[in-house]
VEXDREN-2710 file (C-alpha; in Angstrom, 1 decimal):
% VEXDREN-2710
k/r/px/py/pz
1/MET/1.5/-50.0/-28.3
2/CYS/2.6/-46.6/-29.7
3/GLY/0.3/-44.2/-31.5
4/ILE/0.8/-43.0/-35.1
5/VAL/-0.8/-40.3/-37.2
6/GLY/-0.2/-38.9/-40.7
7/ALA/-1.8/-36.2/-42.8
8/VAL/-1.7/-34.9/-46.4
9/ALA/-3.8/-31.7/-46.8
10/GLU/-4.1/-28.3/-48.5
11/ARG/-3.6/-26.6/-45.1
12/ASP/-0.9/-26.6/-42.5
13/ILE/-1.1/-30.0/-40.8
14/GLY/0.9/-29.2/-37.6
15/ALA/-2.1/-28.7/-35.4
16/ILE/-3.8/-31.9/-36.9
17/LEU/-0.8/-34.0/-36.0
18/ILE/-0.5/-32.7/-32.5
19/ALA/-4.2/-33.1/-31.8
20/GLY/-3.9/-36.7/-33.1
21/LEU/-1.0/-37.4/-30.8
22/HIS/-3.0/-36.0/-27.8
23/ALA/-5.8/-38.4/-28.7
24/LEU/-3.4/-41.3/-29.0
25/GLU/-1.3/-40.6/-25.9
26/TYR/-3.1/-43.3/-24.0
27/ARG/-1.2/-45.7/-26.2
28/GLY/2.2/-44.5/-24.9
29/TYR/3.9/-41.4/-23.6
30/ASP/7.6/-42.1/-23.3
31/SER/8.4/-39.7/-26.1
32/ALA/6.8/-37.9/-29.0
33/GLY/7.9/-36.6/-32.4
34/LEU/6.9/-35.6/-35.9
35/ALA/8.5/-35.3/-39.4
36/VAL/7.2/-33.1/-42.1
37/LEU/8.2/-31.9/-45.6
38/GLU/8.8/-28.2/-45.4
39/GLN/9.6/-26.7/-48.8
40/GLY/10.6/-30.1/-50.0
41/GLN/13.1/-30.7/-47.1
42/LEU/12.5/-33.3/-44.4
43/GLN/12.2/-31.6/-41.0
44/ARG/12.0/-33.6/-37.7
45/ARG/11.2/-32.6/-34.1
46/ARG/11.4/-35.1/-31.2
47/ALA/11.1/-34.8/-27.5
48/LYS/11.5/-37.2/-24.6
49/GLY/8.3/-37.2/-22.5
50/LYS/4.8/-36.4/-23.4
51/VAL/3.2/-34.7/-26.3
52/ARG/3.2/-31.4/-24.3
53/ASP/7.0/-31.6/-24.3
54/LEU/6.9/-31.9/-28.1
55/GLU/4.5/-28.9/-28.3
56/GLN/7.0/-26.8/-26.3
57/LEU/9.8/-27.8/-28.6
58/LEU/7.7/-26.8/-31.6
59/ALA/7.0/-23.4/-30.0
60/GLU/10.7/-22.9/-30.0
61/GLN/11.4/-24.5/-33.4
62/PRO/8.2/-24.2/-35.4
63/VAL/7.5/-26.0/-38.7
64/ALA/4.9/-25.4/-41.4
65/ALA/4.0/-28.1/-43.8
66/ARG/1.1/-29.8/-45.7
67/ILE/2.3/-33.4/-45.3
68/GLY/3.7/-35.2/-42.3
69/ILE/3.8/-38.0/-39.8
70/ALA/3.8/-38.1/-36.0
71/HIS/4.3/-40.6/-33.2
72/THR/3.8/-41.1/-29.4
73/ARG/6.0/-43.9/-28.1
74/TRP/5.7/-46.7/-25.6
75/ALA/9.2/-48.0/-25.3
76/THR/10.0/-51.6/-26.3
77/HIS/13.4/-51.5/-27.9
78/GLY/15.7/-48.9/-26.4
79/VAL/15.2/-46.7/-23.3
80/PRO/12.9/-43.6/-23.4
81/SER/15.1/-40.9/-24.9
82/THR/15.2/-38.3/-27.7
83/HIS/17.5/-40.4/-29.9
84/ASN/15.1/-43.4/-29.6
85/ALA/12.0/-41.3/-30.3
86/HIS/10.2/-41.6/-33.6
87/PRO/10.1/-40.6/-36.4
88/HIS/13.3/-42.3/-37.6
89/VAL/15.1/-41.0/-40.6
90/SER/17.4/-42.4/-43.3
91/ALA/19.7/-40.2/-45.4
92/ASP/17.5/-37.1/-44.8
93/ARG/15.3/-38.7/-47.4
94/VAL/12.9/-41.2/-45.7
95/SER/11.1/-41.0/-42.4
96/VAL/9.1/-43.7/-40.6
97/VAL/6.8/-44.0/-37.6
98/HIS/5.9/-47.4/-36.3
99/ASN/3.7/-49.2/-33.8
100/GLY/4.6/-52.8/-33.1
101/ILE/7.7/-55.0/-32.8
102/ILE/10.0/-56.1/-35.6
103/GLU/11.3/-59.5/-34.5
104/ASN/14.1/-59.9/-37.0
105/HIS/15.5/-56.3/-36.5
106/ALA/18.9/-57.6/-35.4
107/GLU/19.4/-59.6/-38.6
108/LEU/18.2/-56.6/-40.8
109/ARG/20.4/-54.2/-38.8
110/ALA/23.5/-56.2/-39.4
111/GLU/22.7/-56.4/-43.1
112/LEU/22.1/-52.7/-43.4
113/GLN/25.2/-51.8/-41.4
114/ALA/27.3/-54.0/-43.8
115/ALA/25.8/-51.9/-46.6
116/GLY/27.1/-48.7/-45.0
117/TYR/24.0/-47.5/-43.0
118/VAL/24.7/-45.8/-39.7
119/PHE/22.2/-46.4/-36.9
120/THR/21.6/-43.6/-34.4
121/SER/19.0/-45.4/-32.1
122/GLU/18.6/-48.6/-30.2
123/THR/15.1/-49.2/-31.7
124/ASP/13.8/-51.9/-34.0
125/THR/12.0/-49.3/-36.1
126/GLU/15.1/-47.7/-37.6
127/VAL/15.7/-50.7/-39.7
128/ILE/12.5/-50.0/-41.6
129/ALA/13.7/-46.4/-42.5
130/HIS/17.0/-47.7/-43.8
131/LEU/15.5/-50.6/-45.6
132/VAL/13.0/-48.4/-47.5
133/GLU/15.8/-46.0/-48.4
134/SER/18.0/-48.8/-49.7
135/LEU/15.2/-49.8/-52.0
136/LEU/14.6/-46.3/-53.2
137/LYS/18.3/-46.2/-54.1
138/GLN/17.7/-49.3/-56.3
139/GLY/15.1/-47.4/-58.3
140/GLN/11.8/-48.4/-56.7
141/ASP/9.2/-45.8/-56.0
142/LEU/8.0/-45.2/-52.5
143/ARG/5.0/-47.5/-52.5
144/ALA/6.9/-50.3/-54.2
145/ALA/9.8/-49.9/-51.7
146/VAL/7.3/-50.2/-48.8
147/VAL/5.7/-53.3/-50.3
148/THR/9.2/-54.9/-50.7
149/ALA/10.4/-53.8/-47.3
150/THR/7.3/-55.2/-45.5
151/GLN/7.8/-58.6/-47.1
152/ARG/11.0/-58.8/-45.2
153/LEU/9.7/-57.8/-41.8
154/HIS/8.8/-60.4/-39.2
155/GLY/6.6/-59.4/-36.4
156/ALA/3.8/-56.8/-35.9
157/TYR/3.7/-53.3/-37.4
158/ALA/1.6/-50.4/-38.4
159/ILE/3.8/-47.9/-40.2
160/ALA/3.5/-44.6/-42.0
161/VAL/6.3/-43.6/-44.4
162/LEU/7.3/-40.2/-45.8
163/SER/9.9/-39.4/-48.4
164/SER/11.2/-36.1/-49.8
165/ASP/11.4/-37.9/-53.2
166/GLU/7.6/-38.0/-53.4
167/PRO/6.3/-35.0/-51.5
168/GLY/2.6/-35.5/-52.4
169/ARG/1.9/-38.9/-50.7
170/LEU/2.3/-41.0/-47.6
171/ILE/2.4/-44.8/-47.5
172/GLY/0.9/-46.8/-44.7
173/ALA/1.0/-50.5/-44.0
174/ARG/-0.3/-52.8/-41.2
175/ARG/0.3/-56.3/-40.0
176/GLY/-0.7/-57.3/-36.5
177/SER/-1.2/-53.6/-35.4
178/PRO/-4.2/-51.4/-36.3
179/LEU/-4.3/-48.6/-38.8
180/VAL/-7.1/-46.6/-40.3
181/VAL/-7.5/-44.1/-43.1
182/GLY/-9.4/-40.9/-42.5
183/ILE/-11.2/-39.5/-45.5
184/GLY/-11.6/-35.7/-45.9
185/ILE/-12.3/-33.2/-48.7
186/GLY/-9.0/-32.3/-50.3
187/GLU/-7.1/-34.1/-47.4
188/HIS/-6.6/-37.6/-46.1
189/PHE/-5.2/-39.0/-42.9
190/LEU/-3.7/-42.1/-41.2
191/GLY/-4.1/-43.0/-37.6
192/SER/-3.8/-45.9/-35.1
193/ASP/-7.5/-45.5/-34.4
194/VAL/-10.4/-43.3/-35.2
195/GLN/-10.0/-41.3/-32.0
196/ALA/-6.9/-39.7/-33.4
197/LEU/-8.8/-38.2/-36.4
198/LEU/-12.3/-37.3/-35.0
199/ARG/-11.5/-33.6/-35.2
200/VAL/-11.0/-33.7/-38.9
201/THR/-13.3/-36.5/-40.2
202/ASN/-16.0/-39.1/-39.4
203/ARG/-15.3/-41.2/-42.5
204/PHE/-12.9/-44.0/-42.3
205/VAL/-11.4/-47.1/-44.0
206/TYR/-10.3/-49.8/-41.6
207/LEU/-7.3/-51.5/-43.2
208/GLN/-7.1/-55.3/-43.1
209/GLU/-4.2/-57.5/-42.2
210/GLY/-1.4/-57.1/-44.7
211/ASP/-2.9/-54.0/-46.4
212/ILE/-0.8/-51.2/-47.7
213/VAL/-2.3/-47.8/-48.4
214/GLU/-1.2/-44.7/-50.3
215/ILE/-2.8/-41.4/-49.3
216/ARG/-2.7/-38.1/-51.2
217/ARG/-4.6/-34.8/-50.9
218/ASP/-7.0/-35.9/-53.6
219/GLY/-7.6/-39.5/-52.7
220/TYR/-6.3/-42.8/-51.5
221/ALA/-5.7/-46.4/-52.8
222/VAL/-5.4/-49.7/-50.9
223/PHE/-3.3/-52.6/-51.9
224/ASP/-2.8/-56.1/-50.5
225/ALA/0.5/-57.4/-49.2
226/SER/1.7/-58.3/-52.7
227/GLY/0.9/-54.8/-54.0
228/ILE/-2.4/-55.7/-55.9
229/ALA/-5.1/-53.0/-55.7
230/VAL/-8.1/-54.0/-53.5
231/GLU/-11.3/-52.3/-52.4
232/ARG/-12.1/-51.6/-48.7
233/GLU/-15.4/-50.4/-47.4
234/GLU/-15.7/-46.8/-46.3
235/ARG/-17.5/-46.4/-43.0
236/VAL/-19.0/-43.4/-41.1
237/THR/-18.4/-43.5/-37.3
238/ASP/-21.0/-42.2/-34.9
239/LEU/-18.3/-41.2/-32.4
240/SER/-17.8/-37.4/-32.0
241/ALA/-14.8/-35.4/-31.0
242/ASP/-16.6/-34.5/-27.8
243/ALA/-16.6/-38.2/-26.8
244/VAL/-12.8/-38.0/-26.2
245/GLU/-12.8/-34.8/-24.2
246/ARG/-12.6/-34.6/-20.4
247/GLY/-15.3/-32.0/-20.0
248/GLU/-15.8/-30.9/-16.4
249/TYR/-13.8/-33.8/-14.9
250/ARG/-10.3/-33.5/-13.5
251/HIS/-9.2/-36.8/-15.1
252/TYR/-10.5/-39.1/-17.9
253/MET/-10.6/-41.9/-15.4
254/LEU/-13.0/-40.1/-13.1
255/LYS/-15.1/-39.1/-16.2
256/GLU/-15.2/-42.7/-17.3
257/ILE/-16.1/-44.0/-13.8
258/HIS/-19.1/-41.6/-13.8
259/GLU/-20.1/-42.6/-17.3
260/GLN/-20.7/-46.2/-16.3
261/PRO/-24.5/-46.0/-15.7
262/GLU/-25.0/-44.7/-19.2
263/ALA/-22.4/-47.1/-20.7
264/VAL/-24.1/-50.2/-19.1
265/ALA/-27.5/-48.9/-20.2
266/ARG/-26.2/-48.8/-23.8
267/THR/-24.8/-52.3/-23.5
268/LEU/-28.2/-53.6/-22.4
269/GLU/-30.3/-51.4/-24.7
270/GLY/-32.2/-53.3/-27.4
271/ARG/-31.1/-56.6/-25.9
272/ILE/-33.6/-57.0/-23.1
273/SER/-37.3/-56.7/-23.5
274/GLY/-39.6/-57.4/-20.6
275/GLU/-38.2/-60.5/-18.9
276/ARG/-36.2/-62.0/-21.7
277/ILE/-33.1/-61.4/-23.8
278/LEU/-34.0/-60.6/-27.4
279/PRO/-33.0/-63.0/-30.2
280/ASN/-29.9/-62.4/-32.3
281/VAL/-28.2/-60.4/-29.6
282/PHE/-25.0/-62.3/-30.5
283/GLY/-25.5/-62.1/-34.2
284/VAL/-27.9/-63.5/-36.9
285/ASP/-28.4/-67.2/-36.5
286/ALA/-26.3/-67.2/-33.2
287/GLU/-28.9/-69.3/-31.3
288/PRO/-28.3/-72.6/-33.2
289/LEU/-24.5/-72.3/-32.5
290/LEU/-25.0/-71.4/-28.9
291/ALA/-27.4/-74.3/-28.5
292/LYS/-24.5/-76.7/-29.4
293/VAL/-22.1/-75.3/-26.8
294/LYS/-21.0/-77.8/-24.2
295/GLN/-18.0/-76.0/-22.8
296/LEU/-16.4/-72.5/-23.0
297/HIS/-12.8/-71.4/-23.1
298/ILE/-12.5/-67.7/-22.2
299/VAL/-9.3/-65.9/-23.2
300/ALA/-8.3/-62.4/-22.3
301/CYS/-5.7/-60.1/-20.8
302/GLY/-5.5/-57.8/-17.8
303/THR/-8.8/-56.3/-16.6
304/SER/-10.7/-58.2/-19.4
305/TYR/-9.3/-61.4/-17.9
306/HIS/-10.8/-60.5/-14.5
307/ALA/-14.2/-60.1/-16.3
308/GLY/-13.8/-63.6/-17.7
309/MET/-13.1/-64.9/-14.2
310/VAL/-16.4/-63.5/-13.0
311/ALA/-18.2/-65.0/-16.0
312/LYS/-16.8/-68.5/-15.1
313/TYR/-18.6/-68.4/-11.8
314/TRP/-21.8/-67.3/-13.5
315/ILE/-21.7/-69.8/-16.4
316/GLU/-21.0/-72.8/-14.4
317/ALA/-23.6/-71.9/-11.7
318/LEU/-26.4/-70.7/-14.0
319/ALA/-25.9/-72.5/-17.3
320/GLY/-24.3/-75.7/-16.0
321/LEU/-21.5/-75.6/-18.5
322/PRO/-17.8/-76.2/-17.8
323/CYS/-15.8/-73.0/-18.3
324/SER/-12.1/-72.3/-18.2
325/VAL/-10.5/-68.8/-18.2
326/GLU/-7.0/-68.2/-19.4
327/VAL/-4.6/-65.4/-19.8
328/ALA/-4.1/-65.0/-23.5
329/SER/-0.3/-64.8/-23.3
330/GLU/-0.2/-68.2/-21.6
331/TYR/-2.8/-69.8/-23.7
332/ARG/-0.7/-69.3/-26.9
333/TYR/2.3/-71.2/-25.6
334/ARG/0.8/-74.4/-24.2
335/THR/-1.0/-77.4/-25.6
336/THR/-4.8/-76.9/-25.1
337/VAL/-7.3/-79.7/-24.9
338/VAL/-10.5/-78.7/-26.7
339/PRO/-13.4/-81.0/-26.1
340/GLU/-16.1/-81.3/-28.7
341/GLY/-18.6/-78.4/-28.6
342/THR/-16.3/-75.8/-27.0
343/LEU/-16.9/-72.2/-27.7
344/PHE/-13.9/-69.8/-27.8
345/VAL/-14.7/-66.5/-26.1
346/ALA/-12.3/-63.6/-26.5
347/ILE/-12.7/-60.4/-24.4
348/SER/-10.9/-57.2/-25.3
349/GLN/-11.7/-53.5/-25.0
350/SER/-9.8/-52.5/-28.0
351/GLY/-10.1/-55.6/-30.1
352/GLU/-6.4/-55.2/-31.0
353/THR/-4.7/-56.7/-28.0
354/ALA/-1.9/-58.6/-29.5
355/ASP/-1.9/-61.6/-27.3
356/THR/-5.7/-62.0/-27.4
357/LEU/-5.7/-61.7/-31.2
358/ALA/-2.9/-64.2/-31.5
359/ALA/-4.7/-66.6/-29.1
360/LEU/-7.8/-66.4/-31.3
361/ARG/-5.9/-67.1/-34.5
362/SER/-3.9/-69.9/-32.9
363/GLY/-7.0/-71.5/-31.5
364/ARG/-8.8/-71.4/-34.8
365/GLU/-5.9/-72.8/-36.7
366/THR/-4.9/-75.7/-34.3
367/SER/-8.1/-76.6/-32.4
368/ARG/-11.6/-77.7/-33.2
369/TYR/-13.6/-74.9/-31.6
370/LEU/-17.3/-74.8/-32.3
371/GLY/-16.8/-71.1/-33.1
372/ALA/-15.4/-67.8/-31.7
373/LEU/-17.4/-65.1/-29.8
374/ALA/-15.8/-61.7/-29.3
375/VAL/-16.9/-59.4/-26.4
376/CYS/-15.4/-56.1/-27.6
377/ASN/-15.9/-52.3/-27.4
378/MET/-14.5/-51.4/-30.9
379/PRO/-16.8/-52.4/-33.7
380/GLU/-14.2/-52.3/-36.5
381/SER/-11.4/-54.0/-34.7
382/SER/-9.5/-57.1/-35.8
383/LEU/-11.0/-59.2/-33.1
384/VAL/-14.6/-58.4/-34.2
385/ARG/-13.8/-59.0/-37.9
386/GLU/-12.2/-62.4/-37.2
387/SER/-14.9/-63.8/-34.8
388/ASP/-18.0/-65.8/-35.7
389/LEU/-20.2/-64.1/-33.1
390/VAL/-19.9/-60.6/-31.6
391/LEU/-21.3/-58.8/-28.6
392/MET/-20.4/-55.2/-28.6
393/THR/-20.1/-53.6/-25.2
394/ARG/-20.9/-50.0/-26.4
395/ALA/-18.8/-48.4/-23.6
396/GLY/-17.7/-45.6/-25.8
397/PRO/-14.1/-44.3/-26.0
398/GLU/-12.0/-45.1/-22.9
399/ILE/-8.9/-42.9/-22.6
400/GLY/-7.7/-43.5/-19.1
401/VAL/-5.2/-46.3/-19.0
402/ALA/-6.8/-47.9/-16.0
403/SER/-9.9/-49.6/-17.4
404/THR/-13.2/-48.8/-15.7
405/LYS/-16.3/-48.6/-17.8
406/ALA/-14.9/-51.1/-20.3
407/PHE/-14.8/-53.6/-17.4
408/THR/-18.3/-53.0/-16.2
409/THR/-19.8/-53.2/-19.6
410/GLN/-17.9/-56.4/-20.2
411/LEU/-19.5/-57.8/-17.1
412/ALA/-22.9/-56.7/-18.4
413/ALA/-22.3/-58.4/-21.8
414/LEU/-21.1/-61.6/-20.2
415/ALA/-24.2/-61.6/-18.0
416/LEU/-26.2/-61.5/-21.2
417/LEU/-24.3/-64.5/-22.5
418/THR/-24.7/-66.4/-19.3
419/LEU/-28.5/-65.9/-19.2
420/GLU/-28.8/-66.9/-22.9
421/LEU/-26.7/-70.1/-22.3
422/GLY/-28.8/-70.7/-19.1
423/ARG/-32.1/-70.5/-21.1
424/LEU/-30.8/-72.8/-23.8
425/ASN/-29.7/-75.3/-21.1
426/GLY/-33.0/-75.6/-19.2
427/MET/-33.0/-72.8/-16.7
428/ALA/-36.4/-72.5/-15.1
429/GLU/-38.5/-69.8/-16.6
430/GLN/-39.2/-68.0/-13.3
431/LYS/-35.5/-68.0/-12.4
432/TYR/-34.6/-66.8/-15.9
433/ALA/-37.1/-63.9/-15.7
434/ARG/-35.9/-62.9/-12.2
435/LEU/-32.3/-62.8/-13.4
436/VAL/-33.1/-60.8/-16.5
437/ASN/-34.9/-58.2/-14.4
438/GLN/-31.9/-58.2/-12.0
439/LEU/-29.6/-57.5/-15.0
440/ALA/-31.9/-54.7/-16.2
441/SER/-31.5/-52.9/-12.9
442/LEU/-27.7/-52.7/-13.2
443/PRO/-27.5/-49.2/-14.6
444/ARG/-29.6/-47.8/-11.7
445/LEU/-27.5/-49.7/-9.0
446/VAL/-24.2/-48.5/-10.5
447/ALA/-25.5/-44.9/-10.3
448/GLU/-26.5/-45.5/-6.7
449/ALA/-23.0/-46.9/-5.9
450/LEU/-21.4/-43.8/-7.3
451/LYS/-23.1/-41.8/-4.6
452/LEU/-20.7/-43.4/-2.2
453/GLU/-17.9/-41.2/-3.6
454/PRO/-17.7/-38.7/-0.7
455/GLN/-17.3/-41.7/1.8
456/VAL/-14.7/-43.3/-0.5
457/HIS/-12.8/-40.0/-0.7
458/ALA/-12.6/-39.8/3.1
459/LEU/-11.5/-43.4/3.2
460/ALA/-8.7/-42.8/0.7
461/GLU/-7.0/-40.4/3.1
462/ARG/-6.2/-43.4/5.3
463/PHE/-4.3/-45.1/2.4
464/VAL/-2.0/-42.4/1.3
465/ASP/0.9/-43.4/3.6
466/LYS/0.5/-47.1/3.0
467/GLN/3.0/-49.2/1.1
468/HIS/0.9/-52.4/0.8
469/ALA/-2.7/-53.5/0.7
470/LEU/-4.5/-56.8/0.7
471/PHE/-7.9/-57.4/-1.0
472/LEU/-10.2/-60.3/-0.1
473/GLY/-13.2/-61.9/-1.7
474/ARG/-15.0/-65.2/-2.1
475/GLY/-16.8/-66.7/-5.0
476/ALA/-17.5/-64.3/-7.9
477/SER/-16.3/-61.5/-5.6
478/TYR/-12.8/-62.9/-5.6
479/PRO/-12.1/-61.6/-9.2
480/ILE/-13.5/-58.2/-8.1
481/ALA/-11.0/-58.2/-5.3
482/ILE/-8.2/-59.0/-7.9
483/GLU/-9.5/-56.1/-10.1
484/GLY/-9.6/-53.8/-7.1
485/ALA/-6.0/-54.6/-6.3
486/LEU/-4.9/-54.1/-9.9
487/LYS/-6.5/-50.6/-10.0
488/LEU/-4.8/-49.5/-6.8
489/LYS/-1.4/-50.7/-7.9
490/GLU/-1.8/-49.4/-11.5
491/ILE/-2.4/-45.7/-10.6
492/SER/-1.2/-45.2/-7.0
493/TYR/1.8/-47.5/-7.2
494/ILE/0.9/-49.1/-3.8
495/HIS/1.7/-52.8/-3.9
496/ALA/-1.6/-54.6/-3.6
497/GLU/-2.6/-58.2/-4.0
498/ALA/-5.8/-60.2/-3.7
499/TYR/-6.6/-63.6/-2.3
500/PRO/-9.7/-65.7/-1.8
501/ALA/-10.6/-65.0/1.8
502/GLY/-10.5/-68.6/2.7
503/GLU/-6.8/-68.7/1.8
504/LEU/-5.8/-66.3/4.6
505/LYS/-4.6/-69.0/6.9
506/HIS/-2.5/-70.5/4.1
507/GLY/0.0/-67.8/4.0
508/PRO/-1.3/-64.2/3.5
509/LEU/-2.3/-63.8/7.2
510/ALA/1.4/-63.5/8.0
511/LEU/1.4/-60.1/6.3
512/VAL/-1.4/-58.7/8.3
513/ASP/-0.5/-56.0/10.9
514/GLU/-1.5/-52.4/11.7
515/HIS/0.4/-51.2/8.6
516/MET/-1.5/-53.5/6.1
517/PRO/-5.0/-52.3/5.2
518/VAL/-7.3/-55.2/4.2
519/ILE/-10.2/-54.5/1.8
520/ALA/-13.0/-57.1/1.7
521/VAL/-16.0/-57.5/-0.6
522/ALA/-19.0/-58.8/1.4
523/PRO/-22.1/-59.7/-0.7
524/ASN/-25.1/-61.2/1.0
525/ASN/-24.7/-64.8/-0.2
526/GLN/-24.1/-68.4/1.0
527/LEU/-20.5/-67.6/1.7
528/LEU/-21.2/-64.6/4.0
529/GLU/-20.7/-66.4/7.3
530/LYS/-17.4/-67.9/6.2
531/LEU/-16.3/-64.5/5.0
532/LYS/-17.1/-63.0/8.4
533/SER/-14.9/-65.6/10.0
534/ASN/-12.1/-64.7/7.7
535/LEU/-12.5/-61.0/8.6
536/GLU/-12.4/-61.9/12.3
537/GLU/-9.0/-63.5/11.6
538/VAL/-7.8/-60.1/10.3
539/ARG/-9.1/-58.2/13.3
540/ALA/-7.5/-60.6/15.7
541/ARG/-4.1/-59.8/14.2
542/GLY/-4.6/-56.0/14.5
543/GLY/-5.3/-55.4/10.9
544/GLU/-7.2/-52.3/9.7
545/LEU/-10.3/-53.6/7.9
546/PHE/-12.3/-51.9/5.2
547/VAL/-15.5/-53.7/4.1
548/ILE/-17.6/-53.1/1.0
549/ALA/-20.8/-54.8/2.1
550/ASP/-24.3/-55.4/0.9
551/ASN/-27.0/-53.3/2.7
552/GLU/-28.3/-56.4/4.4
553/VAL/-25.0/-57.5/5.8
554/GLU/-24.0/-56.5/9.3
555/VAL/-20.3/-56.2/10.0
556/PRO/-19.7/-54.8/13.5
557/LEU/-16.5/-52.7/13.3
558/ALA/-15.2/-50.0/15.5
559/PRO/-14.3/-46.8/13.5
560/GLU/-10.7/-46.9/14.7
561/ARG/-10.3/-50.4/13.3
562/GLY/-11.5/-49.6/9.8
563/ALA/-14.8/-48.8/8.0
564/VAL/-17.8/-50.4/6.4
565/LEU/-19.4/-49.0/3.2
566/LYS/-22.9/-50.2/2.5
567/LEU/-24.6/-50.4/-0.9
568/GLU/-27.5/-52.1/-2.7
569/SER/-25.7/-54.8/-4.7
570/GLY/-28.8/-56.1/-6.5
571/GLY/-28.2/-59.8/-6.2
572/ASN/-25.5/-62.5/-7.0
573/LEU/-25.6/-61.9/-10.8
574/ILE/-25.0/-58.2/-10.9
575/GLY/-23.4/-57.8/-7.5
576/PRO/-19.8/-58.1/-8.7
577/ALA/-20.3/-55.2/-11.1
578/VAL/-21.8/-53.0/-8.4
579/PHE/-19.2/-53.8/-5.8
580/ASN/-16.5/-52.9/-8.2
581/ILE/-17.6/-49.2/-8.3
582/PRO/-16.3/-48.2/-4.8
583/LEU/-13.0/-50.1/-5.5
584/GLN/-12.5/-48.0/-8.7
585/LEU/-13.2/-44.8/-6.7
586/LEU/-10.9/-45.8/-4.0
587/ALA/-8.0/-46.4/-6.4
588/TYR/-8.7/-43.1/-8.1
589/HIS/-8.9/-40.9/-4.9
590/VAL/-5.8/-42.6/-3.4
591/ALA/-3.9/-41.8/-6.6
592/VAL/-5.0/-38.2/-6.6
593/LEU/-4.0/-37.7/-3.0
594/LYS/-0.6/-39.3/-3.7
595/GLY/-0.2/-37.0/-6.7
596/THR/0.4/-39.6/-9.4
597/ASP/-0.4/-39.2/-13.1
598/VAL/-3.8/-40.9/-12.9
599/ASP/-4.6/-41.1/-16.6
600/GLN/-1.1/-42.0/-17.7
601/PRO/0.5/-44.1/-15.0
602/ARG/4.2/-44.8/-15.4
603/ASN/5.4/-47.7/-17.6
604/LEU/1.9/-48.5/-18.9
605/ALA/-0.2/-47.9/-22.0
606/LYS/-3.9/-48.4/-22.8
607/SER/-3.8/-50.7/-25.9
608/VAL/-1.3/-53.5/-25.7
609/THR/-0.7/-54.2/-29.4
610/VAL/2.7/-55.9/-28.9
611/GLU/3.6/-59.1/-27.0
END
């Protein structure tokens, strides 16, 4: 999960490295560090904590250099500490930063210790630094040493390597973790993603699996895993540095919550015309493949998994196709039965989620899927490149660790898929047109739901002293309840769980008392009366009840026993996305009142690029 950045320039690169780390801090914030060559000597600064702690150290112990690497860490091997912080150094000659996990690090560590190398950290990364240094000792140049070293590494990595022997170049390599090259004039850069480098360039090369790159001030060269020179396409991004700034908002999460109407509109833009979904939304010649689909397997992690759970309800109800949804980390390690005509659907904000990528690759290698469709926010990601069909969500950069606009745009994208599959499988024209119109109204209804924020803020004050919370939903609202519970626990650290409301009597009702707030999602659908009965069960046990309800739903509730928030949900198709908005706001405002670090909650990172 960590973030890495590197730079070779004709100017001092200290500010570039620090700005890159700030942009990458969503990937991990247990420690931060940098290594530079200052007058030919390797200089290193590391600090436990966030990038601001590293900045403070640099104010006390400044460095000035034109080549260097930097890192912000999410701890995997070794506790968060200064001695475990990257970069790691070998013999004051080689320095390495790393994102990923080296699975055979123990074997390599034993071999290197036997050769006389002394380890100063508990990390798996330090073996890379010593391994490269040992190869330099044998007479290899830096690039050759990295090529040879990476051939011995098992696992996932993106690395940047600096050596005092060759002060004019950096070497990068990737396998299983993302790495991009930033192209400037008289300067070149490395980064975990483009967001790290938007302040200095909009031209990038997205390295492919196994690639190794050498960057210098005057150019760069890319090689495959065996060291043979290859060409990779240069691309210009339309993202701007402003897109990753907080602007007037207190937190990125709040900014991203309020960006959802525009983000959903972008997701739908150019894909709906009148009362129909336009052709080739999922790629050129996608329709013949989708017409063959008889079943879907949706695979994802975290919030993306919850989006897939909603889609299952939609696809089976509206397209009449069997659909299963699975957590990617579980899918990989069990035997999967794949009936003929099954489409593999992978959902990921980053497109670099390790378990989701591995599930895609495993599925394609071992099973007879009709094809693979990626629902993703990052156009140059590994997931997008390795899928047959792609539907980009166009959410824009999401910096807050707790996913908000990425989730809502995933729901919009999956609704497009549902309606297209429904059309291909005989959905009545009138019904199809009505649902397309309903989907087109989603940006407006999300904007309307955001107007509930003052009411939600007032409601949040009643949660500050709570230790637990129970979320309830039925049908497609059940995954929204799960997502609401996840948001609350992620950023406020209140223990929260979600249940189908009909399961109350089968155990969870035992937890309900005056100390346990219960949050229910109440759309106006065929399950409403049953849901009301479930809510009565809560009230009868003295529970404090908070209901997010459709405008047309009546839930008589005394103010001292809870609260009811009303909104226009827009119908069964888009209702889940609309109901999700107040739950996001609730989690946010509870966290703010509790004083937690909203954008960077403890122990978590945004992009999970390790298993």
